[in-house]
N, C-alpha and C positions, 0 to 999 in steps of 0.2 A: 481688823474689825472697825477701823476708824471710819469707814464709809457706811457702816451699818446704822440706819436710823433707829430711834427708839420712840415707841408710842406707849405712854403710861396711861393709867386711869385718870380720869378727871373727876375728882371727888371734893366736894365742898369748896369749889372755886380754885383748886390747885391741881396741877398734874403731878401724880405721885406714883411711886413704885408699889408693888404688892407688899403687904406686911412682912412676908417671908422672903422678899426679894426675887421670887420666881419669875421667869420670863419664858416665852416661847418664840420660835422662829416664824417669820412671815415671809412667804415665798413670792417670787416673780415667776409666774407660770410660763412666760415666753422664754426667759433665759434659763429657767429651772434652777435659779439661784436664790439664796436667802438675801433679801434686800433690807430687812428690818427685824427688830425684835419688839415684842409687846409684853407689857406686864401681864402675868398669868394670875388671874384672881382665884382665890380660894373662898371658902364659905365665910371666913372672917372679913375678907375684903367686900364681899357682897353685903354682909351685915353693916359694915362701915358706910357703904353707899346708901343703904336703906335708912340708916340712922340720920345721915346728912339730909336726905330728901324729906324724911319725916319731920325733922326739926325745921326745915325751910318751909314746910307747909303749915305746921302748927304755930310757928313763931315769926316767920319771915314776912316780908312785905308783898311777895308775889301774889298770893291769893287775894290779898286785900287791896291791890292796886285798882284804880279806875280802869275801865276797859280801854280807853284811849291811850293811857299811859303804858299799859301792857302791850298794846298793839304797836306803839312807837318803839318799844324795846325789841320786839320781834323783828320789826322792819330794819332796825339797826343791824341785827344779825344777818338779815337777808342782804343788806348793803355790803357787809364785809364778805359774805359768800360770793357776791358778784365781783368784788375786787380781787378775790383769791380763786376765781373760777378755774383758771388754768392749773393752779396747784391742787385743787380738789380733784379735778378731772385726771390729772397726771397720777395721783395716788391710786385712783380706781383702775386706771389702765395698767399701771405697774402691778397692782395687787391681784388682779384677776384676768388680765389679758384682753380686756375690752378695748376695741378700737377707740383711739383718743377722741375722734369726732363724736362717737356715740356717748362716751363718758362726759364730754362737754355738754351735750344735749341733756343728759341726766342731771347735771348741775343746774341747768336752767329750770328743769322741772322741780328740783329740790327747792330752789329759791321761791318758786311760785307756791309750793306747798306752804311755806312759812307766810308769805304775803297773803295768800287766800285766807288761811285760818286766823291770822291776826285781824283781818278786816271782818271776817265772818262773826267772830265772837264780839267784836265791837259793835256791829250793826244789827245783830239779831237779838231780839228781846223775847220775853215770855209771852204767853197768850192770856187773853181775858175770856172768861166764860160767863156770859150773862145768865142770871138766875131770876126766876119769878117769885121767889119766896122771901124777898126782903134781904137777900144776901148777895155778896159780890165775891167772885172767885177769880184767882189768877195764878199763873205758874211762874216759878223762878228756876234758874238752872245754875246751881252752885258747883264748884269744883268737887270732884270725888275724893281727891287726896293724892296718894303716891301711886304713880303708874310705873310698872315694870314693863319695858318694851324689849323684845328680842327680835332682831332683824336679820335677814338672810345675806348670803354672799353674792348673789347674782346682780343685784343693784345696790351696792353697799351704802352709798350715800342716800340715794333717792328713797329707798324703802325705809331707811331709818327716819328720814324727815317726814315721811307719810305718817309715822307714829308719833314722833316728837311734837310736830307742829300743832295738831289739835289738842294734844294733852296739855302742853304748856299754855296754849292760847286761852283755854278755858280755866286757867288758874291753878292747874295741878302742878306738882313737881314730878320729875321724870328721871328714871334710870334707864339708859339705853345700853343693852349688851349686843354689840355687833357680832357677826359670825367670827369665830376664831381664825377663819381663812382670810378675812378682809377687815381688819381693825383700823386701817390707816386713815381713810378719809373721815370716818366718824370721830376719831380722836382729834383730828384737825378741826372738825366742827365744834367739838367741846372747847378747844382752845379759843375759837372765835367767839363762842358764847361768853367766855370770861372777858375777852376784849370788848364785847358789846355791852358789858356792864351788868350781866345777869347776876342776881344775888346768889351767893353760894348755896349749892344744893338744888337749885331749880333744874339744872340739867347736869346729871352725873353720867359719865361714860365708864362702863365696867368692861374690861377686856378679859377674855378667857373662854373656856370651853363650856359646853352645855352642862357637864357635870365636872366640878361642883358648882361653878358660878351661876349658870342659868337656873339650875334646880334650886339653889339657895334663894334666888330672887323670887321665884314663883311660889315657893313654900312659905315665905315670910309673911306672918299674919299682919305685919305693918304695911303691907302692900294692898292697895284698894282696887286696882285694876291691872289686868295682865293682857297685853296685846302681843301676838306672836305671828310671824310669817315663816313658814318652813314646810317640812315634810308632814304628811298626814300622820305618820307613826309618832313623830315627836310631838305633834299637836295634841294627840290623845294623852300623852304623858303630861304635857303642860296643863291640860284641862283637869286631869286628875289631881295634880299638885295644887292648883289654885282652889280646887273644890274643898281642900282640907280646911280652908278658912273662908270659904264662900266668896272668893273674889270673882267678880264677873270677868269673863274672858272674851276676847275677839280673836278669832283664828282664821287666817288666810293660808290655806294649805295647798295641796297638790292640784294638778289639773291634767286633763287629757283633751284639750280643746278640739272641737269639731269644726272643720272648715267646709262649707257646703257651696259648691259651684254649680249653678243651674245652667241649662242650655242657653238661656237668654242673657247671661252675664256679659258684661263688658270684659273681654278676655285680657286686654292690656292691663286694666285695673286689677282684675282678679289675680293675674300672675304676679304683678308687683306686690300685692299684699300677701299672697301666699308665701312668697320669698321672705318678706319681712316677718311674717308670723312664725316661721319655723327656723330661719337662719340668722335673724338678728340676735346679737349677743351669743352667737354660737349655739342657739337653741336653748340657752339656759334661762328660760322664762316660764314661769308657772302658767302664763296665758298662751303659751305656744300653740299654734295650729298644727298639732302633731298628727291628727287624723284628718286626712283630706278626702272628701267625697266629691266626685266629678260626674255629672250626668252624662249619659252615653252619647248624646248628640254632639257634645264638644270635647269628649274625653281625649281623643287622640290628638287633636290640635292643641288643647290645653297642655297635655303632657309634654309635647314637643317643645312648647314655649317654656314651660316650667323647668324642664331639664336644662335647656339652654341657659336660662337665667341663673340657675343654681351653679352651673359650671363656669359662668362668667364672673362670679364673685371673686374679687381679688383677695387672696389669702396671704397674710404676712404679719410683719411687725406691727403691733398695735399703734406705734407712733409714726408709721409711714402714712402720710395723708391719703394714699391710694387704697389703703387696706379697708376692706369691708367685712372681713371675717378673720378670726384668729383662733388661738388655742383655747382649750377648756381650762377651767379655773384652778384645777389642782390635779396632782397625779391620781389621788384616790377617785376623783370624779371621772377622770379620763378612763381609768380601768373599768369603772362601772359602765360607761357608755360603750366602750370598746366591746364589752361582753355582749351587749345587745346586738351590735352590728355584726360581730363575727358569728353569731348563732342564727342569723336570718335564714340561711339556706337550709339548715337542719330543721327549721320550723316550717319549711315549705315555701319560703318567700324568695324574692329575687332583688338584689341590689341593682337598681337601674343606673345609678351614678353615685359617686362618693366613696365612702369607706374610710378605713383607718390609715393614717399616715404611717409609713414604714421607716421614717428617718429619725425616729427617736423623740420627736416633738409630741406634746400632749395634745394631739390634733386629730379630730375626726372631721373629715371634709363634709361639705353639704351633701347629705345622703337622702336619696329617695328610694323607698322600698315598695314593691308591688307583690301581688299574689299571695299575701299572707292570709292564713285562716283567721277568722274573727276571735279565735281562742288563743292566739299566739301572744306571748308576753310582750313583744314589741308593739302589739296592737292594744293590749289591755292596760299595761303598766306605764307609769310616768317615767320616761327615759331621761328627761331634762337635758337633752342634747340635740344636735342638729340632724335628727332622724325623722323623716316624714313618711308615714304609712298611707298609701293611696288605695282607695277602693272606687269602683264604678257603681253608679246607681241608676235606676230607671225612673222611679216615681217620687213625688213629694212625700207620700206616706212612708215609702221605703227608707228614705234618707233621714226623716225625722226619727224613725224607730232606731236606725243605726246610730245616729248622733246621741240619742238618749240612753243607749245601751252601754252604760259605763257607771262605775261607782262615783266618778267625779262629776262636778257640775259647776265649774268656775266660769267658763266663757264659751262662746261659739261665734262663728262668722257666717254670714249669708251673702252670697253674691248673685244678684238677680236685678233685672231692670223692670220687673213686674211689681208694682207698688203693692197690690193686694197680696201677692205671695210673700213679699218682704214682711209685711205685718203679720200675716197668718203664721208663717213658719217661726218668726221670732217669738210669737206668743206660745207656740207649742214646745219650744226647746227648753229643756230643764237646765238652765244655766243662770248664773248671777249677772252676767253681762252678755249681750248679743250685739256684735258690730255688723252693720249692714253696709256692704261695699267699702269697708275700711277696716282698720285694726289699730289698737293701742292708742286710740284717741280718748282723752279723759276730760270730763267736765267734773270738777271737784265737788260740785253740789250733789252729784248722783250717788246712789248706793253702790258700794264696791265690796264684793265678797262672793262666796259660793255656797253650793248646797252639797249634800252628801259628804263624801270624803274631802271635799274642797274647802270645808270650813264651817265656822259658826259665826253668825252676826254679819253686820254691814258697817262700813265706815265711809265717810265722805259727807260734807255739808252737815245737815241736821242729824244725820245718822251718827256722825262722830260726836256731835253735841250730846245725843242721848247716851252714848257709851261713856264719854269722859266726864259727865256731870252727874249730879244727883238731882233729878227733877223734883221739885217741891210744889205742892198745891197749898195755896193760902186761901182760906175761906173766911169772909168777914160778914158779920151782921151789920146792916146799915139802916134797917127799919126796925125801931123798937116800939112802934105804935101798937 
């Protein structure tokens, strides 16, 4: 056991064991071996973390810092992340099977999350509201308090920082609970926060399962905000738990993204992004373009190119520089995705390419499915794996109706060279984000979130400010005549 790493909780400026000493195994999905253990939080550990963050908010310096000073502290953390970028990326690759090059890219985006929100809170001010009645009104944005953040396993570091960065930038204290499948990189982030000089309790990391650790966080009346990314089913439970003490929630949940390729699309570009949208990260992306609609005029040519591109992806060890695609993140998730793939034919569909690896790896190859009825589970449900369901369409009205025929509404893609169509279709799609002729491009000022079963609320830029602060109106009488 000497080679097994340990990842504890980060509570009150220290890395600690659970109060009862409980631990759980952390797996490497490529080798199918345990590479680490993490502290297993119980309800008492969650309460300890909340108490620490509450004390840091009520009594500590962080909410009372000047904005420039707080920004400088966050930039110090970002500097340390850049210095340890390989270590952070290595942990994510080891912990979930993500190709190292993609994990390194995720670290860069994580660093930018911190730098953006550090500067955003420093440079953005309240608003002034002119009045005609001898009064003067303006707004302030003060920190809300203690934030409980629960992040997913598919982008362990990046999605955690998407929550932590705006929360602490606006003066809150934060408890992050990463997924029990992927605690490693977030724990290292907590260690770096200590090294960066964060006051105790500003950023606590709580490792453990959704029950009891996550449930204890969301139900604690000392928590002022809850932000969660994960499945729609769990999101409903999180919302119900937070409602017991009226804590506002931000939920980014499941997706079943529609990818629309029109006859006039640049096919080289459309194929490139179609591959990225469903096969990057082995399809383990809530934003995945898992429903692909191709107009009849280019359908056959597009499908030939798409299939060839999927089959050309290099599959292998996440640390091999040539690898573009690797295993799924856990045995449990592999079995789930496997079930969808192996039942395609009984649902009336055809596996054009891909399928389940038969050599014992937790691997589902880049899979393209055709001929499924619109009621099939593979078409309607979020698979969260490298499985793309393809349909042909004839008209713009037809494909908009197909794209919107889902309980999800996180994102969509439109590929066309017709500017009017691009604007028109984007406006008609029921989705929180629409990418035109691209995918996965983020401007951190824009709203991010979904509709329907894809979530509640928006984060990003001023939208994060609205969620992580308590906006206050100040009204002053200035004319006593």
